[in-house]
C-alpha positions as a printed NumPy array, in Angstrom:
array([[-20.756,  -6.68 ,  15.691],
       [-19.773,  -8.298,  18.95 ],
       [-16.228,  -6.93 ,  18.787],
       [-17.612,  -3.472,  17.872],
       [-19.966,  -3.605,  20.879],
       [-17.126,  -4.546,  23.193],
       [-14.994,  -1.741,  21.829],
       [-17.777,   0.812,  22.328],
       [-18.353,  -0.435,  25.874],
       [-14.662,  -0.133,  26.638],
       [-14.573,   3.364,  25.132],
       [-17.575,   4.382,  27.266],
       [-15.894,   3.095,  30.42 ],
       [-12.683,   4.959,  29.601],
       [-14.545,   8.214,  28.909],
       [-16.535,   7.8  ,  32.127],
       [-13.326,   7.1  ,  34.019],
       [-11.726,  10.27 ,  32.676],
       [-14.866,  12.329,  33.3  ],
       [-15.243,  11.212,  36.921],
       [-11.564,  11.836,  37.55 ],
       [-11.766,  15.385,  36.193],
       [-14.99 ,  16.046,  38.153],
       [-13.465,  14.766,  41.37 ],
       [-10.35 ,  16.871,  41.018],
       [-12.37 ,  19.981,  40.13 ],
       [-14.786,  19.507,  43.024],
       [-12.004,  19.047,  45.533],
       [-10.084,  22.044,  44.214],
       [-13.216,  24.223,  44.32 ],
       [-14.037,  23.237,  47.916],
       [-10.485,  23.774,  49.034],
       [-10.245,  27.145,  47.279],
       [-13.509,  28.352,  48.798],
       [-12.434,  27.346,  52.246],
       [ -9.01 ,  28.938,  51.897],
       [-10.516,  32.086,  50.465],
       [-13.029,  32.343,  53.323],
       [-10.43 ,  31.756,  55.982],
       [ -8.087,  34.315,  54.479],
       [-10.72 ,  37.028,  54.098],
       [-12.409,  36.46 ,  57.434],
       [ -9.156,  36.28 ,  59.354],
       [ -7.761,  39.419,  57.714],
       [-10.984,  41.42 ,  58.178],
       [-11.469,  40.483,  61.807],
       [ -7.818,  41.022,  62.605],
       [ -7.801,  44.437,  61.009],
       [-11.049,  45.357,  62.72 ],
       [ -9.871,  44.336,  66.176],
       [ -6.528,  46.071,  65.629],
       [ -8.073,  49.386,  64.625],
       [-10.691,  49.272,  67.412],
       [ -7.966,  48.649,  69.994],
       [ -5.997,  51.498,  68.456],
       [ -8.934,  53.87 ,  68.895],
       [ -9.478,  52.709,  72.488],
       [ -5.816,  53.318,  73.209],
       [ -5.879,  56.823,  71.65 ],
       [ -9.043,  57.646,  73.619],
       [ -7.391,  56.603,  76.892],
       [ -4.19 ,  58.574,  76.078],
       [ -6.142,  61.721,  75.205],
       [ -8.103,  61.676,  78.449],
       [ -4.836,  61.316,  80.38 ],
       [ -3.275,  64.188,  78.384],
       [ -0.661,  62.03 ,  76.652],
       [ -1.833,  62.787,  73.081],
       [ -3.666,  65.516,  71.227],
       [ -7.11 ,  65.751,  69.608],
       [ -5.635,  65.26 ,  66.134],
       [ -4.348,  61.754,  66.916],
       [ -7.708,  60.894,  68.549],
       [ -9.678,  62.014,  65.49 ],
       [ -7.36 ,  60.111,  63.186],
       [ -7.848,  56.894,  65.171],
       [-11.604,  57.54 ,  65.236],
       [-11.783,  57.946,  61.454],
       [ -9.825,  54.741,  60.878],
       [-12.065,  52.784,  63.246],
       [-15.15 ,  54.292,  61.604],
       [-13.971,  53.268,  58.115],
       [-13.002,  49.776,  59.257],
       [-16.425,  49.229,  60.839],
       [-18.205,  50.584,  57.754],
       [-16.218,  48.315,  55.423],
       [-16.888,  45.29 ,  57.596],
       [-20.622,  45.948,  57.718],
       [-21.043,  46.725,  53.993],
       [-18.151,  45.056,  52.165],
       [-18.704,  42.021,  49.837],
       [-15.631,  40.203,  51.065],
       [-16.982,  40.145,  54.642],
       [-20.525,  39.038,  53.743],
       [-19.927,  35.438,  54.764],
       [-18.506,  36.253,  58.228],
       [-21.254,  38.778,  58.885],
       [-23.81 ,  35.962,  58.643],
       [-22.146,  33.945,  61.371],
       [-21.817,  34.268,  65.167],
       [-24.025,  37.424,  65.216],
       [-21.037,  39.287,  63.844],
       [-23.193,  41.923,  62.167],
       [-25.002,  42.717,  65.448],
       [-21.803,  42.826,  67.502],
       [-19.91 ,  45.022,  65.084],
       [-23.018,  47.118,  64.488],
       [-23.329,  47.782,  68.22 ],
       [-19.737,  49.02 ,  68.267],
       [-20.443,  51.228,  65.225],
       [-23.502,  52.743,  66.94 ],
       [-21.339,  53.765,  69.91 ],
       [-18.959,  55.569,  67.571],
       [-21.855,  57.314,  65.904],
       [-23.425,  58.316,  69.289],
       [-20.241,  60.05 ,  70.492],
       [-19.182,  61.493,  67.145],
       [-19.455,  65.178,  68.214],
       [-17.692,  64.469,  71.471],
       [-14.747,  63.034,  69.576],
       [-14.694,  65.752,  66.905],
       [-14.579,  68.536,  69.579],
       [-13.018,  66.734,  72.516],
       [-11.971,  67.989,  75.967],
       [ -9.809,  65.844,  78.232],
       [-12.206,  66.13 ,  81.134],
       [-15.314,  65.413,  79.078],
       [-17.834,  63.194,  80.867],
       [-19.106,  61.945,  77.547],
       [-15.659,  60.694,  76.483],
       [-15.346,  58.928,  79.822],
       [-18.703,  57.195,  79.157],
       [-17.566,  56.333,  75.62 ],
       [-14.335,  54.768,  76.921],
       [-16.307,  52.611,  79.337],
       [-18.697,  51.396,  76.59 ],
       [-15.862,  50.752,  74.136],
       [-14.028,  48.633,  76.709],
       [-17.287,  46.731,  77.319],
       [-17.711,  45.938,  73.584],
       [-14.114,  45.022,  72.742],
       [-14.365,  41.536,  74.329],
       [-17.247,  40.728,  71.958],
       [-14.955,  41.471,  68.987],
       [-12.301,  39.232,  70.546],
       [-14.919,  36.488,  70.999],
       [-15.849,  36.871,  67.346],
       [-12.21 ,  36.292,  66.386],
       [-12.022,  33.2  ,  68.53 ],
       [-15.325,  31.817,  67.356],
       [-14.353,  32.322,  63.722],
       [-11.499,  29.889,  64.145],
       [-12.802,  27.611,  66.873],
       [-16.571,  27.9  ,  66.702],
       [-19.159,  25.549,  65.18 ],
       [-18.835,  27.072,  61.727],
       [-15.098,  26.655,  61.752],
       [-15.524,  23.103,  62.924],
       [-18.14 ,  22.59 ,  60.227],
       [-15.786,  23.944,  57.632],
       [-13.037,  21.632,  58.734],
       [-15.506,  18.779,  58.706],
       [-16.561,  19.704,  55.193],
       [-12.954,  19.819,  54.14 ],
       [-12.362,  16.457,  55.759],
       [-15.445,  15.022,  54.091],
       [-14.38 ,  16.437,  50.777],
       [-10.977,  14.864,  51.207],
       [-12.503,  11.539,  52.211],
       [-14.908,  11.749,  49.272],
       [-12.015,  12.496,  47.001],
       [-10.146,   9.484,  48.36 ],
       [-13.217,   7.298,  47.827],
       [-13.592,   8.567,  44.303],
       [ -9.947,   7.897,  43.592],
       [-10.287,   4.397,  45.071],
       [-13.36 ,   3.848,  42.893],
       [-11.487,   5.126,  39.871],
       [ -8.567,   2.875,  40.67 ],
       [-10.959,  -0.061,  40.972],
       [-12.57 ,   0.836,  37.657],
       [ -9.154,   1.17 ,  36.09 ],
       [ -8.138,  -2.246,  37.374],
       [-11.424,  -3.669,  36.132],
       [-10.803,  -2.151,  32.723],
       [ -7.321,  -3.61 ,  32.666],
       [ -8.77 ,  -6.987,  33.619],
       [-11.439,  -6.841,  30.926],
       [ -8.98 ,  -5.645,  28.305],
       [ -6.471,  -8.276,  29.335],
       [ -9.078, -11.034,  29.177],
       [-10.383,  -9.766,  25.862],
       [ -6.864,  -9.643,  24.466],
       [ -6.229, -13.189,  25.654],
       [ -9.486, -14.329,  24.058],
       [ -8.745, -12.534,  20.806],
       [ -5.244, -13.976,  20.802],
       [ -6.636, -17.453,  21.384],
       [ -9.218, -17.066,  18.609],
       [ -6.541, -15.7  ,  16.287],
       [ -4.518, -18.9  ,  16.616],
       [ -7.058, -21.558,  17.619],
       [-10.306, -23.072,  16.412],
       [-13.12 , -22.211,  18.877],
       [-14.996, -25.502,  18.308],
       [-12.256, -28.116,  18.611],
       [ -9.74 , -25.901,  20.494],
       [ -7.072, -27.098,  18.087],
       [ -4.647, -24.639,  16.475],
       [ -6.094, -23.115,  13.299],
       [ -4.709, -22.71 ,   9.782],
       [ -2.814, -19.524,  10.689],
       [ -1.093, -21.252,  13.608],
       [ -0.287, -24.276,  11.446],
       [  1.262, -22.199,   8.674],
       [  3.172, -19.994,  11.131],
       [  4.601, -23.041,  12.863],
       [  5.684, -24.543,   9.545],
       [  7.255, -21.282,   8.347],
       [  9.128, -20.911,  11.629],
       [ 10.379, -24.456,  11.223],
       [ 11.455, -23.815,   7.635],
       [ 13.393, -20.662,   8.563],
       [ 15.427, -22.48 ,  11.202],
       [ 18.684, -24.268,  10.515],
       [ 17.889, -27.823,   9.423],
       [ 20.009, -30.655,   8.025],
       [ 19.716, -31.071,   4.258],
       [ 18.25 , -34.568,   4.595],
       [ 15.708, -33.673,   7.296],
       [ 12.27 , -34.737,   6.024],
       [  8.98 , -33.065,   6.883],
       [  5.781, -35.11 ,   6.705],
       [  2.51 , -33.241,   6.178],
       [ -0.83 , -35.033,   6.358],
       [ -4.21 , -33.511,   5.424],
       [ -7.307, -35.251,   6.783],
       [-10.768, -34.618,   5.347],
       [-14.217, -35.981,   6.176],
       [-15.873, -36.652,   2.829],
       [-19.649, -36.106,   2.586],
       [-19.607, -34.289,   5.922],
       [-22.179, -31.808,   4.592],
       [-24.748, -34.6  ,   4.488],
       [-24.422, -35.038,   8.257],
       [-25.198, -31.353,   8.791],
       [-28.101, -31.499,   6.345],
       [-29.689, -34.659,   7.718],
       [-28.791, -34.668,  11.431],
       [-28.279, -30.958,  12.092],
       [-25.267, -28.754,  12.8  ],
       [-25.081, -29.916,  16.423],
       [-24.417, -33.479,  15.253],
       [-21.875, -32.187,  12.754],
       [-20.067, -30.193,  15.447],
       [-20.04 , -33.236,  17.726],
       [-18.486, -35.356,  14.98 ],
       [-15.789, -32.748,  14.327],
       [-15.035, -32.531,  18.043],
       [-14.793, -36.33 ,  18.358],
       [-12.426, -36.565,  15.394],
       [-10.307, -33.671,  16.725],
       [-10.035, -35.266,  20.182],
       [ -9.113, -38.62 ,  18.708],
       [ -6.392, -37.138,  16.505],
       [ -5.1  , -35.139,  19.477],
       [ -4.975, -38.194,  21.748],
       [ -3.415, -40.408,  19.121],
       [ -0.807, -37.937,  17.897],
       [  0.111, -36.73 ,  21.419],
       [  3.582, -35.197,  21.118],
       [  4.454, -36.932,  17.86 ],
       [  2.883, -34.314,  15.623],
       [  1.575, -30.779,  15.498],
       [ -2.187, -30.822,  14.809],
       [ -4.537, -28.138,  13.483],
       [ -8.021, -27.704,  12.101],
       [ -7.647, -26.097,   8.7  ],
       [-11.309, -25.229,   8.387],
       [-14.639, -26.922,   7.691],
       [-14.16 , -30.679,   7.66 ],
       [-10.384, -30.606,   7.114],
       [ -7.612, -31.227,   9.649],
       [ -3.849, -31.208,   9.248],
       [ -0.785, -32.439,  11.076],
       [  2.905, -32.483,  10.419],
       [  5.589, -34.768,  11.786],
       [  9.115, -33.573,  12.209],
       [ 11.992, -34.632,  14.357],
       [ 12.679, -37.858,  16.117],
       [ 10.242, -40.219,  14.348],
       [ 12.079, -42.094,  11.553],
       [ 10.764, -41.35 ,   8.067],
       [  9.963, -45.02 ,   7.408],
       [  7.676, -45.129,  10.443],
       [  5.556, -42.092,   9.595],
       [  3.293, -43.507,   6.893],
       [  2.469, -46.651,   8.928],
       [  1.836, -44.32 ,  11.878],
       [ -0.69 , -42.343,   9.823],
       [ -2.272, -45.535,   8.489],
       [ -2.937, -46.575,  12.09 ],
       [ -4.462, -43.134,  12.716],
       [ -6.802, -43.705,   9.775],
       [ -7.784, -47.073,  11.257],
       [ -8.464, -45.337,  14.59 ],
       [-10.749, -42.769,  12.964],
       [-12.833, -45.228,  10.935],
       [-14.988, -46.587,  13.813],
       [-15.459, -43.081,  15.245],
       [-16.824, -41.746,  11.975],
       [-18.799, -44.923,  11.379],
       [-20.483, -44.614,  14.773],
       [-21.26 , -40.884,  14.441],
       [-22.982, -41.259,  11.063],
       [-25.782, -43.852,  11.189],
       [-26.1  , -43.775,   7.388],
       [-22.353, -44.41 ,   7.039],
       [-21.935, -41.723,   4.389],
       [-18.876, -40.007,   5.838],
       [-15.481, -41.279,   4.774],
       [-12.02 , -40.311,   5.972],
       [ -9.457, -39.397,   3.334],
       [ -5.788, -38.619,   3.929],
       [ -3.205, -36.999,   1.709],
       [  0.469, -37.255,   2.706],
       [  3.458, -35.267,   1.517],
       [  7.002, -36.243,   2.572],
       [  9.912, -34.138,   1.376],
       [ 13.152, -32.645,   2.674],
       [ 12.177, -29.374,   4.29 ],
       [ 14.984, -27.533,   2.508],
       [ 13.948, -28.749,  -0.954],
       [ 10.567, -27.032,  -1.273],
       [  8.638, -24.062,  -0.013],
       [  6.016, -24.639,   2.661],
       [  3.259, -23.724,   0.185],
       [  4.502, -26.426,  -2.166],
       [  4.547, -29.067,   0.577],
       [  0.955, -28.174,   1.476],
       [  0.007, -28.319,  -2.206],
       [  1.568, -31.783,  -2.575],
       [ -0.422, -33.05 ,   0.393],
       [ -3.583, -31.477,  -1.051],
       [ -3.   , -33.188,  -4.406],
       [ -2.574, -36.528,  -2.623],
       [ -5.774, -35.821,  -0.669],
       [ -7.688, -35.128,  -3.892],
       [ -6.582, -38.522,  -5.221],
       [ -7.621, -40.237,  -1.991],
       [-11.078, -38.59 ,  -2.168],
       [-11.74 , -40.149,  -5.569],
       [-11.916, -43.532,  -3.842],
       [-15.237, -44.4  ,  -2.188],
       [-13.803, -46.021,   0.922],
       [-11.636, -44.587,   3.694],
       [ -8.296, -44.204,   2.031],
       [ -4.828, -42.721,   2.282],
       [ -2.599, -41.547,  -0.544],
       [  1.061, -40.583,  -0.478],
       [  2.076, -37.893,  -2.931],
       [  4.187, -38.855,  -5.925],
       [  5.308, -36.894,  -8.966],
       [  2.901, -38.734, -11.246],
       [  0.102, -37.067,  -9.259],
       [  1.766, -33.703,  -9.738],
       [  2.036, -34.262, -13.492],
       [ -1.672, -35.029, -13.59 ],
       [ -2.378, -31.943, -11.473],
       [ -0.238, -29.739, -13.723],
       [ -2.011, -31.171, -16.762],
       [ -5.411, -30.333, -15.306],
       [ -4.273, -26.834, -14.344],
       [ -3.087, -26.234, -17.878],
       [ -6.268, -27.675, -19.355],
       [ -8.413, -25.573, -17.01 ],
       [ -6.621, -22.398, -18.114],
       [ -7.072, -23.306, -21.775],
       [-10.7  , -24.283, -21.188],
       [-11.409, -20.833, -19.786],
       [ -9.989, -19.305, -22.971],
       [-11.953, -21.66 , -25.248],
       [-15.238, -20.895, -23.488],
       [-14.905, -17.274, -24.558],
       [-14.838, -18.319, -28.226],
       [-18.089, -19.734, -29.582],
       [-16.699, -21.015, -32.84 ],
       [-13.412, -22.875, -32.586],
       [-12.103, -26.175, -33.87 ],
       [-10.611, -27.438, -30.613],
       [-13.676, -27.335, -28.336],
       [-16.883, -28.288, -30.119],
       [-20.145, -30.238, -29.909],
       [-21.189, -33.593, -31.281],
       [-24.708, -34.862, -31.65 ],
       [-25.689, -38.482, -30.961],
       [-28.954, -39.478, -32.639],
       [-31.902, -40.557, -30.509],
       [-34.116, -42.799, -32.633],
       [-37.87 , -43.032, -32.314],
       [-38.839, -46.422, -33.755],
       [-41.727, -46.146, -36.192],
       [-41.308, -42.377, -36.58 ],
       [-39.987, -41.212, -39.903],
       [-40.832, -37.542, -39.469],
       [-38.564, -36.324, -36.681],
       [-35.735, -37.476, -34.488],
       [-33.771, -36.445, -31.452],
       [-30.154, -35.974, -30.514],
       [-28.137, -35.585, -27.355],
       [-25.654, -32.73 , -27.343],
       [-22.213, -33.918, -26.23 ],
       [-19.123, -31.789, -25.673],
       [-15.832, -32.729, -27.326],
       [-12.311, -31.435, -26.863],
       [ -9.396, -32.531, -28.982],
       [ -6.268, -31.14 , -27.407],
       [ -3.171, -30.769, -29.614],
       [ -0.906, -32.113, -26.843],
       [ -3.093, -34.448, -24.757],
       [ -5.403, -35.685, -27.492],
       [ -9.034, -36.506, -26.756],
       [-10.245, -35.177, -23.385],
       [-12.982, -37.205, -21.721],
       [-16.254, -35.2  , -21.54 ],
       [-16.718, -36.145, -17.887],
       [-13.256, -34.707, -17.203],
       [-14.229, -31.498, -19.013],
       [-17.335, -31.077, -16.867],
       [-15.485, -31.962, -13.658],
       [-12.719, -29.517, -14.584],
       [-15.245, -26.77 , -15.219],
       [-16.989, -27.402, -11.901],
       [-13.746, -27.482,  -9.909],
       [-12.51 , -24.219, -11.421],
       [-15.735, -22.243, -11.248],
       [-16.404, -22.516, -14.988],
       [-19.626, -24.516, -14.805],
       [-21.959, -21.601, -15.535],
       [-19.674, -20.302, -18.297],
       [-19.604, -23.791, -19.829],
       [-23.403, -23.863, -19.855],
       [-23.597, -20.505, -21.644],
       [-21.03 , -21.715, -24.182],
       [-23.   , -24.897, -24.895],
       [-26.227, -22.94 , -25.423],
       [-24.454, -20.494, -27.715],
       [-22.665, -23.259, -29.635],
       [-25.93 , -25.15 , -30.187],
       [-27.426, -22.   , -31.69 ],
       [-24.319, -21.571, -33.823],
       [-24.409, -25.189, -35.092],
       [-28.153, -25.184, -35.786],
       [-27.93 , -21.925, -37.692],
       [-25.578, -23.689, -40.159],
       [-28.213, -26.3  , -40.993],
       [-31.368, -25.927, -43.128],
       [-34.28 , -24.525, -41.162],
       [-36.591, -27.236, -42.535],
       [-34.324, -29.881, -41.041],
       [-33.819, -28.113, -37.713],
       [-37.593, -27.881, -37.383],
       [-37.758, -31.719, -37.148],
       [-35.24 , -32.055, -34.299],
       [-35.385, -32.5  , -30.56 ],
       [-32.124, -31.588, -28.846],
       [-31.19 , -32.772, -25.342],
       [-28.587, -30.741, -23.402],
       [-26.975, -32.06 , -20.219],
       [-26.924, -29.803, -17.167],
       [-24.136, -29.756, -14.6  ],
       [-24.448, -28.721, -10.956],
       [-23.343, -25.155, -11.667],
       [-25.864, -24.768, -14.496],
       [-28.88 , -25.887, -12.449],
       [-29.491, -22.617, -10.621],
       [-32.323, -20.056, -10.414],
       [-30.589, -18.245, -13.301],
       [-31.189, -21.233, -15.609],
       [-34.603, -20.024, -16.755],
       [-33.219, -16.673, -17.908],
       [-30.289, -18.359, -19.676],
       [-32.574, -20.764, -21.532],
       [-34.999, -17.982, -22.401],
       [-32.151, -15.864, -23.759],
       [-30.856, -18.816, -25.792],
       [-34.268, -19.488, -27.343],
       [-34.678, -15.835, -28.322],
       [-31.543, -16.146, -30.472],
       [-32.091, -19.758, -31.59 ],
       [-33.704, -21.39 , -34.633],
       [-35.114, -23.939, -32.153],
       [-38.533, -23.633, -30.543],
       [-38.891, -24.148, -26.788],
       [-40.718, -27.469, -27.25 ],
       [-37.73 , -28.794, -29.226],
       [-35.385, -28.324, -26.259],
       [-34.876, -31.021, -23.618],
       [-32.724, -30.401, -20.549],
       [-31.164, -33.482, -18.958],
       [-30.03 , -33.69 , -15.349],
       [-29.05 , -36.518, -13.044],
       [-30.907, -37.677,  -9.956],
       [-28.284, -36.299,  -7.586],
       [-28.577, -32.805,  -9.097],
       [-32.375, -32.814,  -9.143],
       [-32.736, -34.066,  -5.572],
       [-30.055, -31.912,  -3.969],
       [-32.594, -29.168,  -3.234],
       [-36.102, -30.418,  -3.994],
       [-38.006, -27.093,  -3.449],
       [-35.506, -25.279,  -5.703],
       [-35.813, -27.976,  -8.343],
       [-39.607, -27.711,  -8.281],
       [-39.401, -23.937,  -8.774],
       [-36.974, -24.231, -11.706],
       [-39.062, -27.003, -13.285],
       [-42.186, -24.856, -13.065],
       [-40.481, -21.911, -14.767],
       [-39.101, -24.066, -17.6  ],
       [-42.382, -25.871, -18.218],
       [-44.129, -22.518, -18.398],
       [-42.244, -21.842, -21.645],
       [-42.712, -25.506, -22.804],
       [-39.127, -26.654, -22.275],
       [-39.051, -30.358, -21.399],
       [-36.897, -32.012, -18.736],
       [-35.367, -35.498, -18.748],
       [-33.978, -37.534, -15.866],
       [-30.617, -38.847, -17.029],
       [-28.802, -42.011, -15.893],
       [-31.84 , -43.294, -13.993],
       [-30.973, -46.025, -11.505],
       [-27.495, -44.797, -10.633],
       [-28.69 , -42.404,  -7.895],
       [-31.544, -42.589,  -5.399],
       [-33.896, -44.211,  -7.907],
       [-37.143, -43.249,  -6.21 ],
       [-40.32 , -43.004,  -8.331],
       [-41.85 , -40.643,  -5.778],
       [-39.39 , -37.994,  -6.923],
       [-40.466, -38.527, -10.516],
       [-43.989, -37.45 ,  -9.636],
       [-42.968, -34.509,  -7.429],
       [-40.624, -33.087, -10.065],
       [-42.77 , -33.739, -13.14 ],
       [-40.133, -35.067, -15.523],
       [-41.074, -35.515, -19.195],
       [-38.52 , -38.168, -20.067],
       [-36.634, -40.895, -18.249],
       [-33.314, -42.169, -19.583],
       [-32.318, -45.638, -18.439],
       [-28.595, -45.848, -17.763],
       [-26.414, -47.965, -20.009],
       [-25.472, -50.246, -17.111],
       [-29.04 , -51.594, -17.039],
       [-29.196, -52.096, -20.813],
       [-26.02 , -54.122, -21.128],
       [-26.614, -57.904, -21.089],
       [-30.361, -57.368, -20.951],
       [-30.817, -60.333, -23.323],
       [-28.921, -62.741, -21.008],
       [-29.724, -61.456, -17.496],
       [-33.423, -61.895, -16.53 ],
       [-33.037, -59.503, -13.613],
       [-31.866, -56.751, -15.94 ],
       [-34.815, -57.405, -18.205],
       [-37.303, -57.315, -15.327],
       [-35.806, -54.114, -13.931],
       [-36.006, -52.268, -17.256],
       [-39.497, -53.631, -17.895],
       [-40.706, -52.42 , -14.469],
       [-39.156, -48.991, -14.996],
       [-40.779, -48.672, -18.407],
       [-44.267, -49.726, -17.24 ],
       [-44.224, -47.428, -14.229],
       [-42.871, -44.559, -16.309],
       [-45.624, -44.976, -18.905],
       [-48.188, -44.952, -16.112],
       [-46.727, -41.631, -15.004],
       [-46.858, -40.273, -18.55 ],
       [-43.075, -40.324, -19.088],
       [-41.268, -41.083, -22.32 ],
       [-38.621, -43.8  , -21.772],
       [-35.234, -43.603, -23.503],
       [-32.703, -46.43 , -23.382],
       [-29.034, -45.337, -23.459],
       [-26.023, -47.304, -24.634],
       [-27.778, -49.704, -27.012],
       [-25.037, -51.44 , -28.976],
       [-26.474, -54.655, -30.365],
       [-29.483, -55.939, -32.26 ],
       [-30.33 , -58.305, -29.399],
       [-30.484, -55.421, -26.931],
       [-32.664, -53.5  , -29.36 ],
       [-35.064, -56.425, -29.749],
       [-35.41 , -56.865, -25.996],
       [-36.097, -53.151, -25.52 ],
       [-38.628, -53.234, -28.342],
       [-40.398, -56.101, -26.627],
       [-40.518, -54.119, -23.36 ],
       [-41.893, -51.065, -25.165],
       [-39.12 , -48.524, -24.711],
       [-40.032, -45.366, -26.634],
       [-36.646, -44.094, -27.837],
       [-33.241, -45.627, -28.492],
       [-29.796, -44.09 , -28.182],
       [-26.507, -45.867, -28.689],
       [-23.764, -47.018, -30.992],
       [-26.08 , -49.525, -32.614],
       [-27.534, -46.648, -34.539],
       [-24.75 , -44.123, -34.423],
       [-21.85 , -42.688, -32.517],
       [-21.859, -38.952, -31.704],
       [-21.484, -36.967, -34.925],
       [-20.391, -33.536, -35.992],
       [-23.224, -31.188, -37.073],
       [-22.56 , -31.917, -40.756],
       [-22.336, -35.69 , -40.205],
       [-25.447, -35.625, -38.056],
       [-27.343, -33.798, -40.803],
       [-26.398, -36.423, -43.374],
       [-27.257, -39.275, -41.02 ],
       [-30.588, -37.776, -40.025],
       [-31.633, -37.039, -43.598],
       [-30.749, -40.573, -44.598],
       [-32.609, -42.04 , -41.657],
       [-35.702, -39.941, -42.158],
       [-35.729, -40.821, -45.854],
       [-36.489, -44.43 , -45.11 ],
       [-39.984, -45.563, -44.495],
       [-41.273, -46.555, -41.068],
       [-41.651, -50.125, -42.276],
       [-37.964, -50.37 , -43.168],
       [-36.977, -49.05 , -39.699],
       [-39.237, -51.509, -37.937],
       [-37.843, -54.333, -40.099],
       [-34.366, -53.623, -38.765],
       [-35.216, -52.997, -35.151],
       [-38.49 , -54.554, -34.096],
       [-39.052, -57.451, -36.461]])
């Protein structure tokens, strides 16, 4: 909008410039033409009038002296008469008639001609009347001469010349103004072009070159003649968790941090490297030329050490970390895009580490990257097929001690790849999130659950509670509609469905979470907080979000029989949860001792390898039917007594 406004303003100025120029030229031409036309007409009319009147006076004098005849006198009289009549009535002489009493002076002369008309028509040389006429004509002729003089030298003539002069001066002023406007336009356009050029190649916040400038510089370098062994070093720098600074401290604090980091990189690198801001919280630099290859990585390590205190100081909560990915290859061996990709792969590996860290690209990283790319492409294909043998679901039983009538299960995704074998479920979810497949994965899980449950007896399905894990991409305002659609096509009732999400997902946007929770509870879908204790672990959030279940993470269950602190922590969680009306589930139970401790605390439900590993739908059916066939007393004998 700003650029459009500037363009429209510039267009308006240019149109105004052209319009004023045309108006000025037209006005000057009109004034000049009028003046020329007046001067030409007035001069010609007065000249002709004076000439003919003098001719008549001359013929009158010659006739009285006997030097000409009456015919010549009458001819001169007629010409003078016509000239006077034209002057007094003609349109072309209207302007001059209004000046210098010209109409009165010429009219007086015309009256004399009219008075002596009969004397001229029938003349006699010795006529007294002709003698009187000659005297009066000679008396009036000087007034006609004066009229001629005054027309060219009188006040009107002076005024006309003044008007012409003023018009010329005005025209000059207008042209000067137009020239000034033109220069101003050129200045504005030039400045705007410089600004646009700067913004095209530089970041407006940090004033560093931008991504376009960085890539152009690299491509120019690659196209030049370089030795075969000349190595280019590319380093990508990213501020991890930078978004949290913007969210908690505001965008002004975030901008200040970016500016501080940019200035520090600029000062440190100096002329050793070309630096750019790639966008967001990512910077880049490349080293090429005189610095020996063996010195470049230590040089960048020192840069990382320089940035640590800056970032530490800018973020009071110390959430932001600096990660670096480095790619070093002969510039003639790879394309620029590949060198950037290598650095980005190294950066991704550095970001997996919690502390400030630097990683140098190696081909093992690329193999892992290629593997994930291939798996991501295959995952996209699998998610479009509900029933397949490669990507499927397993169900891990959730036991309710003392309850022989129903049981629960957590839905877990499995992928057995023909080339890479078993793919870790966490890797599947991470892969889906990174490649924009999170929502599609959620739809597939819902559809696959319906498919699996439809293969089992309805009487059995009616006794189940199924818990489905939600990823970041699934926990959106569209979740309610997806769940509602699933239930409409499912043998499960809404109250049999439990949606599990972690603390970090639930607390990312608390108002949004509250809205989604309200919608789901309206249709009686329950919600569980998974992996409790690994995130923020605040009971205040449990009340504000109205969870139905709380799942204690496996890390707090392990060694509960030998570590009193573990026992006290789980016991406190359980008591507080019961006070809030929450059902407590313990994950990762693997031994009888752990089970006994949890039973003593009063945990409501148990999940773990002690009872069962995740099972296929058919295996889960057999296990569940066997388990439910036993009496409550037999279950308690194994677990609680």
